[in-house]
DOLO-158159 format. One line per 2 residues: their letters; for each residue x, y, z of N, C-alpha, C. Coordinates in nm, 4 decimals, always signed. Layout:
residues N
a> X:Y:Z:X:Y:Z:X:Y:Z  ...
//
This chain:
residues 154
xx> -2.3869:-6.2033:+2.8130:-2.3872:-6.1048:+2.6956:-2.4881:-6.1526:+2.5857  -2.5856:-6.0640:+2.5527:-2.7004:-6.1296:+2.4780:-2.6175:-6.1540:+2.3137
xx> -2.7020:-6.2637:+2.2559:-2.6594:-6.2787:+2.1376:-2.6985:-6.2005:+2.0204  -2.6328:-6.1949:+1.9109:-2.6708:-6.1090:+1.8015:-2.8181:-6.1208:+1.7625
xx> -2.8705:-6.2620:+1.8001:-3.0293:-6.2642:+1.7664:-3.0975:-6.1866:+1.8491  -3.0652:-6.1547:+1.9793:-3.1526:-6.0691:+2.0597:-3.1378:-5.9183:+2.0377
xx> -2.9969:-5.8934:+1.9539:-2.9885:-5.7485:+1.9418:-2.9879:-5.7146:+1.7702  -3.0827:-5.6676:+1.7331:-3.0866:-5.6502:+1.6089:-2.9862:-5.5377:+1.5363
xx> -2.9465:-5.4440:+1.6337:-2.8440:-5.3378:+1.6083:-2.6987:-5.3957:+1.5750  -2.6731:-5.5271:+1.6730:-2.5562:-5.5684:+1.6588:-2.5537:-5.6853:+1.5176
xx> -2.6789:-5.7361:+1.4874:-2.6915:-5.7989:+1.3654:-2.6841:-5.6859:+1.2615  -2.7456:-5.6097:+1.2340:-2.7235:-5.4846:+1.1462:-2.5836:-5.4666:+1.1200
xx> -2.5123:-5.4307:+1.2382:-2.3786:-5.3777:+1.2265:-2.2686:-5.4687:+1.1822  -2.3104:-5.5814:+1.2103:-2.2020:-5.6858:+1.1851:-2.2385:-5.7334:+1.0029
xx> -2.3704:-5.6998:+0.9656:-2.3780:-5.7275:+0.8412:-2.3322:-5.6331:+0.7672  -2.3356:-5.4920:+0.7990:-2.2841:-5.3800:+0.7475:-2.1103:-5.3882:+0.7263
xx> -2.0621:-5.4207:+0.8499:-1.9204:-5.4508:+0.8610:-1.8789:-5.5652:+0.7679  -1.9456:-5.6618:+0.7629:-1.9209:-5.7741:+0.6353:-1.9185:-5.7203:+0.5006
xx> -2.0230:-5.6538:+0.4928:-2.0509:-5.5976:+0.3351:-1.9340:-5.5016:+0.3132  -1.9090:-5.3986:+0.3950:-1.7897:-5.3018:+0.3976:-1.6587:-5.3598:+0.3760
xx> -1.6421:-5.4488:+0.4613:-1.4918:-5.5169:+0.4355:-1.4863:-5.5994:+0.2924  -1.5889:-5.6483:+0.2665:-1.5957:-5.7348:+0.1347:-1.5879:-5.6419:+0.0043
xx> -1.6134:-5.5180:+0.0423:-1.6071:-5.4133:-0.0638:-1.5148:-5.2930:-0.0533  -1.4322:-5.3143:+0.0637:-1.3684:-5.1812:+0.0793:-1.1902:-5.2588:+0.1229
xx> -1.0918:-5.2192:+0.0477:-0.9717:-5.2815:+0.0636:-0.9054:-5.1866:+0.1763  -0.9380:-5.0641:+0.1962:-0.8533:-4.9775:+0.2709:-0.9202:-4.9341:+0.3697
xx> -0.8567:-4.9581:+0.4884:-0.9175:-4.8938:+0.6370:-0.9603:-4.7641:+0.6405  -0.8993:-4.6721:+0.5723:-0.9393:-4.5447:+0.5895:-1.0715:-4.5064:+0.5234
xx> -1.0950:-4.5786:+0.3895:-1.2317:-4.5850:+0.3120:-1.3372:-4.6291:+0.3945  -1.2832:-4.7272:+0.4747:-1.3779:-4.7936:+0.5770:-1.4351:-4.7122:+0.6704
xx> -1.3433:-4.6462:+0.7457:-1.3586:-4.5468:+0.8382:-1.4442:-4.4148:+0.7977  -1.4121:-4.3697:+0.6727:-1.4905:-4.2481:+0.5883:-1.6262:-4.3079:+0.5717
xx> -1.6762:-4.4443:+0.5119:-1.7892:-4.4749:+0.4767:-1.8808:-4.4888:+0.6078  -1.8091:-4.5390:+0.7077:-1.8938:-4.5431:+0.8480:-1.9333:-4.4126:+0.9013
xx> -1.8445:-4.3275:+0.8852:-1.8821:-4.1754:+0.9366:-2.0019:-4.1215:+0.8471  -1.9824:-4.1430:+0.7110:-2.0886:-4.1091:+0.6245:-2.2305:-4.1864:+0.6582
xx> -2.2175:-4.3126:+0.6955:-2.3550:-4.3720:+0.7378:-2.3985:-4.2929:+0.8617  -2.3427:-4.2549:+0.9498:-2.3827:-4.1818:+1.0724:-2.4357:-4.0613:+1.0137
xx> -2.3698:-3.9786:+0.9169:-2.4204:-3.8694:+0.8734:-2.5944:-3.8860:+0.8061  -2.5737:-3.9990:+0.7288:-2.7224:-4.0178:+0.6605:-2.8157:-4.0500:+0.7638
xx> -2.7889:-4.1184:+0.8745:-2.8787:-4.1418:+0.9826:-2.9142:-3.9967:+1.0363  -2.8298:-3.9177:+1.0645:-2.8599:-3.7768:+1.1358:-2.9389:-3.7058:+1.0201
xx> -2.8913:-3.7201:+0.8951:-2.9863:-3.6213:+0.8045:-3.1241:-3.6712:+0.8116  -3.1665:-3.8120:+0.8030:-3.2996:-3.8629:+0.8036:-3.3679:-3.7955:+0.9017
xx> -3.3007:-3.7992:+1.0281:-3.3661:-3.7410:+1.1294:-3.4254:-3.5969:+1.1310  -3.3237:-3.5397:+1.0858:-3.3573:-3.3844:+1.0705:-3.4683:-3.3632:+0.9413
xx> -3.4485:-3.4608:+0.8418:-3.5556:-3.4202:+0.7582:-3.7133:-3.4758:+0.7896  -3.7062:-3.5506:+0.8798:-3.8400:-3.5847:+0.9441:-3.8637:-3.5005:+1.0583
xx> -3.7826:-3.4192:+1.1131:-3.7970:-3.3470:+1.2516:-3.9100:-3.2731:+1.2416  -3.9816:-3.2028:+1.1547:-4.0806:-3.1220:+1.1579:-4.2119:-3.2055:+1.1955
xx> -4.2157:-3.3314:+1.1831:-4.3174:-3.4189:+1.2349:-4.2992:-3.4487:+1.3774  -4.2072:-3.4020:+1.4406:-4.1665:-3.4151:+1.5769:-4.0622:-3.5011:+1.5933
xx> -3.9689:-3.4756:+1.6688:-3.8271:-3.5734:+1.6674:-3.8508:-3.7083:+1.7266  -3.8100:-3.8320:+1.6276:-3.8260:-3.9506:+1.6928:-3.7066:-3.9578:+1.7602
xx> -3.7416:-3.9626:+1.8983:-3.6400:-3.9873:+1.9920:-3.5624:-4.1095:+1.9942  -3.6399:-4.2018:+1.9481:-3.5680:-4.3422:+1.9603:-3.4759:-4.3474:+1.8376
xx> -3.4978:-4.2886:+1.7149:-3.3990:-4.2962:+1.6137:-3.2804:-4.2037:+1.6364  -3.3301:-4.1037:+1.7213:-3.2155:-4.0117:+1.7584:-3.1047:-4.0648:+1.8497
xx> -3.1555:-4.1265:+1.9324:-3.0732:-4.2216:+2.0503:-2.9948:-4.3225:+1.9533  -3.0670:-4.3855:+1.8625:-2.9801:-4.4804:+1.7887:-2.8660:-4.4181:+1.7067
xx> -2.9214:-4.3319:+1.6446:-2.8077:-4.2549:+1.5499:-2.6984:-4.2020:+1.6578  -2.7258:-4.1420:+1.7437:-2.6323:-4.0958:+1.8536:-2.5337:-4.2068:+1.9055
xx> -2.6014:-4.3190:+1.9188:-2.5164:-4.4609:+1.9886:-2.4121:-4.4739:+1.8883  -2.4783:-4.4845:+1.7379:-2.3952:-4.5483:+1.6140:-2.2554:-4.4532:+1.6244
xx> -2.3028:-4.3196:+1.6284:-2.1950:-4.2328:+1.6424:-2.0740:-4.2393:+1.7212  -2.1421:-4.2499:+1.8524:-2.0508:-4.2421:+1.9785:-1.9991:-4.3790:+1.9469
xx> -2.0479:-4.5012:+1.8966:-1.9300:-4.6219:+1.8991:-1.8206:-4.5957:+1.8181  -1.8478:-4.5236:+1.6714:-1.7492:-4.4991:+1.6010:-1.6408:-4.3959:+1.6617
xx> -1.6783:-4.3048:+1.7519:-1.5642:-4.2290:+1.8166:-1.5087:-4.2906:+1.9158  -1.5719:-4.3718:+1.9788:-1.5020:-4.4613:+2.1066:-1.3958:-4.5638:+2.0274
xx> -1.4172:-4.5876:+1.9149:-1.3289:-4.6623:+1.8459:-1.1992:-4.6022:+1.8127  -1.2358:-4.4686:+1.7528:-1.1134:-4.3890:+1.7332:-1.0554:-4.3256:+1.8410
xx> -1.1163:-4.2920:+1.9543:-1.0735:-4.2509:+2.0762:-0.9740:-4.3997:+2.1554  -1.0192:-4.4843:+2.1455:-0.9594:-4.6180:+2.1991:-0.8175:-4.6333:+2.1243
xx> -0.8203:-4.6445:+1.9782:-0.7239:-4.6435:+1.8952:-0.6180:-4.5374:+1.9295  -0.6812:-4.4224:+1.9409:-0.5584:-4.3415:+1.9603:-0.4922:-4.3156:+2.0948
xx> -0.5553:-4.3835:+2.1946:-0.5013:-4.3906:+2.3337:-0.4174:-4.5138:+2.3351  -0.4639:-4.6156:+2.2622:-0.3824:-4.7305:+2.3085:-0.2741:-4.7534:+2.2099
xx> -0.2943:-4.6966:+2.0861:-0.1892:-4.7243:+1.9844:-0.0577:-4.6239:+1.9734  -0.0049:-4.6071:+2.0675:+0.0841:-4.5226:+2.0933:+0.2320:-4.5377:+1.9810
xx> +0.2413:-4.6705:+1.9692:+0.3475:-4.7075:+1.8907:+0.3025:-4.7158:+1.7414  +0.1977:-4.6709:+1.7059:+0.1347:-4.6932:+1.5750:+0.2015:-4.5945:+1.4805
xx> +0.1457:-4.5713:+1.3766:+0.1884:-4.4652:+1.2738:+0.1417:-4.3294:+1.2922  +0.0637:-4.2851:+1.3848:+0.0193:-4.1843:+1.3932:+0.0815:-4.1042:+1.4818
xx> +0.1123:-3.9743:+1.4418:+0.1725:-3.8805:+1.5620:+0.1387:-3.8570:+1.6671  +0.1889:-3.8115:+1.7764:+0.1340:-3.7726:+1.8743:+0.0191:-3.6649:+1.8914
xx> +0.0516:-3.5492:+1.8181:-0.0422:-3.4608:+1.8132:-0.1674:-3.4842:+1.7168  -0.1538:-3.5821:+1.6312:-0.2819:-3.6316:+1.5731:-0.3621:-3.7133:+1.6715
xx> -0.2930:-3.7742:+1.7301:-0.3643:-3.8862:+1.8508:-0.4329:-3.8162:+1.9305  -0.3717:-3.6826:+2.0046:-0.4259:-3.6029:+2.0904:-0.5316:-3.5048:+2.0224
xx> -0.5269:-3.4786:+1.8994:-0.6566:-3.4180:+1.8324:-0.7742:-3.4895:+1.8149  -0.7371:-3.6334:+1.8036:-0.8586:-3.7346:+1.7861:-0.9295:-3.7419:+1.9258
xx> -0.8367:-3.7662:+2.0228:-0.8947:-3.7613:+2.1740:-0.9959:-3.6416:+2.2033  -0.9126:-3.5301:+2.1573:-1.0014:-3.4142:+2.1959:-1.1273:-3.3900:+2.1330
xx> -1.1217:-3.4316:+1.9890:-1.2396:-3.4139:+1.9037:-1.3280:-3.5191:+1.9601  -1.2915:-3.6495:+1.9838:-1.3855:-3.7403:+2.0591:-1.4504:-3.6865:+2.1521
xx> -1.3789:-3.6419:+2.2556:-1.4365:-3.5701:+2.3981:-1.5299:-3.4727:+2.3413  -1.5376:-3.3774:+2.2549:-1.5922:-3.2822:+2.2331:-1.7393:-3.3468:+2.1892
xx> -1.7247:-3.4463:+2.0980:-1.8470:-3.5113:+2.0241:-1.9207:-3.5753:+2.1488  -1.8601:-3.6489:+2.2343:-1.9295:-3.7118:+2.3390:-2.0232:-3.6144:+2.4113
xx> -1.9537:-3.4909:+2.4370:-2.0133:-3.4029:+2.5220:-2.1456:-3.3283:+2.4352  -2.1175:-3.3338:+2.3281:-2.2308:-3.2721:+2.2198:-2.3501:-3.3513:+2.2141
xx> -2.3147:-3.4971:+2.2225:-2.4235:-3.6014:+2.2242:-2.4948:-3.6003:+2.3509  -2.4558:-3.5323:+2.4423:-2.5140:-3.5550:+2.5813:-2.5886:-3.4477:+2.5717
xx> -2.5491:-3.3195:+2.5302:-2.6233:-3.2118:+2.5269:-2.7678:-3.2138:+2.4333  -2.7366:-3.3082:+2.3274:-2.8366:-3.3408:+2.2333:-2.9540:-3.4190:+2.3158
xx> -2.9039:-3.5048:+2.3757:-2.9859:-3.5952:+2.4438:-3.0766:-3.5278:+2.5498  -3.0127:-3.4382:+2.6215:-3.0444:-3.3729:+2.7355:-3.1798:-3.2505:+2.6777
xx> -3.1525:-3.2213:+2.5679:-3.2128:-3.1105:+2.4922:-3.2287:-3.1071:+2.3661  -3.3094:-3.2283:+2.2941:-3.2986:-3.2298:+2.1574:-3.3332:-3.1293:+2.0798
xx> -3.2620:-3.0701:+1.9816:-3.2989:-2.9865:+1.8743:-3.2045:-3.0214:+1.7455  -3.2775:-3.0163:+1.6451:-3.2078:-3.0680:+1.5187:-3.0957:-2.9842:+1.4804
xx> -3.0941:-2.8668:+1.4871:-2.9604:-2.7764:+1.4776:-2.8440:-2.8176:+1.5265  -2.8509:-2.8801:+1.6499:-2.7611:-2.9290:+1.7415:-2.6570:-3.0591:+1.6770
xx> -2.7564:-3.1242:+1.5960:-2.6795:-3.2175:+1.4900:-2.5742:-3.1668:+1.4044  -2.6107:-3.0702:+1.3591:-2.5099:-2.9882:+1.2459:-2.3803:-2.9887:+1.2670
xx> -2.3203:-2.9613:+1.3882:-2.1976:-2.9759:+1.4203:-2.1400:-3.1341:+1.4296  -2.2194:-3.2248:+1.4633:-2.1846:-3.3644:+1.4438:-2.1803:-3.3971:+1.2923
xx> -2.2607:-3.3461:+1.2221:-2.2576:-3.3671:+1.0777:-2.1226:-3.3338:+0.9991  -2.1122:-3.1882:+1.0377:-1.9736:-3.1405:+1.0006:-1.8505:-3.1918:+1.0345
xx> -1.8348:-3.2310:+1.1392:-1.7292:-3.2790:+1.1942:-1.7015:-3.4228:+1.1149  -1.8070:-3.5169:+1.1005:-1.8048:-3.6357:+1.0386:-1.7435:-3.6064:+0.8939
xx> -1.8267:-3.5178:+0.8511:-1.8053:-3.4928:+0.6959:-1.6651:-3.4652:+0.6832  -1.6246:-3.3707:+0.7472:-1.4515:-3.3090:+0.7302:-1.3780:-3.4307:+0.7473
xx> -1.3920:-3.5151:+0.8540:-1.3204:-3.6189:+0.8849:-1.3018:-3.7175:+0.7858  -1.4314:-3.7397:+0.7421:-1.4563:-3.8676:+0.6278:-1.3667:-3.7971:+0.5043
xx> -1.4006:-3.6843:+0.4641:-1.3310:-3.6277:+0.3332:-1.1778:-3.6232:+0.3462  -1.1242:-3.6037:+0.4699:-0.9922:-3.6150:+0.4977:-0.9347:-3.7419:+0.4937
xx> -1.0014:-3.8608:+0.5170:-0.9527:-3.9832:+0.5188:-0.9755:-4.0304:+0.3808  -1.0864:-3.9675:+0.2970:-1.0757:-4.0097:+0.1714:-0.9739:-3.9471:+0.0740
xx> -0.9368:-3.8439:+0.1037:-0.8497:-3.7467:+0.0424:-0.7026:-3.8153:+0.0550  -0.6660:-3.8546:+0.1770:-0.5495:-3.9050:+0.2364:-0.5366:-4.0364:+0.1545
xx> -0.6391:-4.1127:+0.1441:-0.6494:-4.2343:+0.0714:-0.6156:-4.2482:-0.0625  -0.6834:-4.1346:-0.1430:-0.6470:-4.1165:-0.2794:-0.4999:-4.0656:-0.3022
xx> -0.4501:-3.9906:-0.2233:-0.3144:-3.9334:-0.2147:-0.2079:-4.0456:-0.2158  -0.2406:-4.1295:-0.1096:-0.1499:-4.2529:-0.0737:-0.1290:-4.3241:-0.1805
xx> -0.2336:-4.3655:-0.2590:-0.2429:-4.4505:-0.3730:-0.1616:-4.3939:-0.5214  -0.1451:-4.2653:-0.5308:-0.0902:-4.2238:-0.6396:+0.0515:-4.2510:-0.6342
xx> +0.0941:-4.2990:-0.7657:+0.2301:-4.3254:-0.7705:+0.3037:-4.2170:-0.7570  +0.4641:-4.1840:-0.6872:+0.5226:-4.0657:-0.6915:+0.6062:-4.0723:-0.8355
xx> +0.6221:-3.9419:-0.8485:+0.7190:-3.9242:-0.9635:+0.8361:-3.9283:-0.9267  +0.9447:-3.9587:-0.9998:+1.0910:-3.9792:-0.9765:+1.1535:-3.8538:-0.8956
xx> +1.0994:-3.7174:-0.9157:+1.1367:-3.6143:-0.8736:+1.1036:-3.5927:-0.7046  +0.9825:-3.6662:-0.6615:+0.9377:-3.6621:-0.5502:+0.9956:-3.7790:-0.4587
xx> +1.0385:-3.8860:-0.5277:+1.0809:-4.0184:-0.4455:+1.2305:-3.9644:-0.3880  +1.2972:-3.9103:-0.4556:+1.4336:-3.8526:-0.3909:+1.4227:-3.7391:-0.3282
xx> +1.3511:-3.7081:-0.2263:+1.3300:-3.5862:-0.1422:+1.4599:-3.5904:-0.0608  +1.4860:-3.4535:-0.0406:+1.6098:-3.4094:+0.0539:+1.5295:-3.3544:+0.1553
xx> +1.5883:-3.3543:+0.2997:+1.5333:-3.2983:+0.4077:+1.6451:-3.2046:+0.4797  +1.6040:-3.0974:+0.4968:+1.6938:-3.0089:+0.5363:+1.6742:-2.9688:+0.7000
xx> +1.7902:-2.9914:+0.7616:+1.7788:-2.9674:+0.8955:+1.7848:-2.8286:+0.9446  +1.6729:-2.7942:+0.9989:+1.6554:-2.6408:+1.0240:+1.6573:-2.6259:+1.1713
xx> +1.7163:-2.7319:+1.2565:+1.6973:-2.6857:+1.3980:+1.8056:-2.6117:+1.4660  +1.8933:-2.5546:+1.3766:+1.9998:-2.4798:+1.3936:+2.1356:-2.5138:+1.4317
//
């Protein structure tokens, strides 16, 4: 296995991870920031596309995005006893599979408009992570603390 000195991407990812962990207390916020970083990479590629696609940067951005979604996929598959409901875990797996397929399509036939769907998915997921993070931190009012649940099973 090559060391980080031989792999500048591993060094950069390690530095980003260290910085993000030092400045991010919440796992959801960290995941959202990482998705937004992938989007910035995609956006930079799109903005310079008129000069001809930079295939090396495209492959790098797709690889970074794929690594994020592999982590989400693995967590959804392996964390059966975690706090995620089965339908959410299934949705994550299906979405990751879609993203993997789309990335292969982009690599086979690079077109900047094909990146839009990846950007939109990452943006929506990161917005959801940030929204859930802020609502989880809000203190509950006394009326919402004592919720009652009605059994509608019949």
